[in-house]
N, C-alpha and C positions, 0 to 999 in steps of 0.2 A: 849304831846308826851310821849309814853311809854319809860321806861328806856332802854329796849332792843333795840328799834328803835334808841334812842339817842346814845347808844354805837355803833351801826352799822354805823350811819351817821357820828359820830365823827371819827371812824376809817377810813372810806372812804375819808372824807375831809382831814384828816391828811396825808393819803397816797398820795392823789392828790397834795397837797401843797408840800410835801417832794419831790415827783418826779419832779414837776415843777421847784423847786428851784435847785435841784441837777443835773437835766439832760437837761432841756430846756433852750432856749436862753432868753426868756422873752421879754416883750415889750421894744423896744429900747436897747436890749441886756443887760438889767439890771441884770439878773441872771448870765450871763457870767462875767460881770464886777465885781459883788459881789464875785463870786468864785475865780476870778483872784486876787482880792484884798486880800482875805483871804489866798490864796495859797502863796502869796508873804510874808505873815507874818508867815506862817507855824503853826504848833501846832495841837492840837486835834480838835479845832473848825473848821479849814480848812478841816480836814478829815471828820468831822461830816457833813459839807455842801456838801461833795462830795459823800455821801452815802445816797440814799433815804430811805433805811431801818433804818439806824441809826437815821437820822433826824426825821423820822416819830415817833420813840419812844419818842422823846423829844417834838414833837408837840402835841401829844395826850393830855397830861395834860393841855396844853394851850387851846386847843379846848374844852376840857371837862369843863373848868371853864367859858368859854365865853358864853355858852347858857343861862346864866342868863339874858343876854341882847338879846332882840328879833332879832335885826339885825344880831347877831352872828349865831342864828339858821338859818336864811335865807341864810347867807353866807355858813354855813356848808352844807345845803341842795344843794345849787348851786354847791359847790365843789364836793359833793358826786355824783351829776349827771354827772359832768365832768369826774370823775373817772370811772363811769359806761360806759360812752361813749368811753373812752380809752380802757377799758377792752373788750368792744364789738369789737372795731377795731382790737385789738391784736388777738382775737379769730377768727375773720372772715377775717383775712388778706389772700389775694389770692396770 
């Protein structure tokens, strides 16, 4: 995989995970529970998990280090495709 493609996929995957954690319910409401638990404790970490833009900044280094493992590359591509699907839905919303 070229470095430019890896940068692109890493950014898409990180933005997808950040949006999912910060804004969606999650399976069995796991993300809502996680955000509620963090909000009860307060602090900057709770604020971080409430902002998809802030969270994605911190997720990119994690995703950048993971592609050394082949399953992480597959996961990054899968999440990148999910991000593209969401962007398509947002731009074609009637």
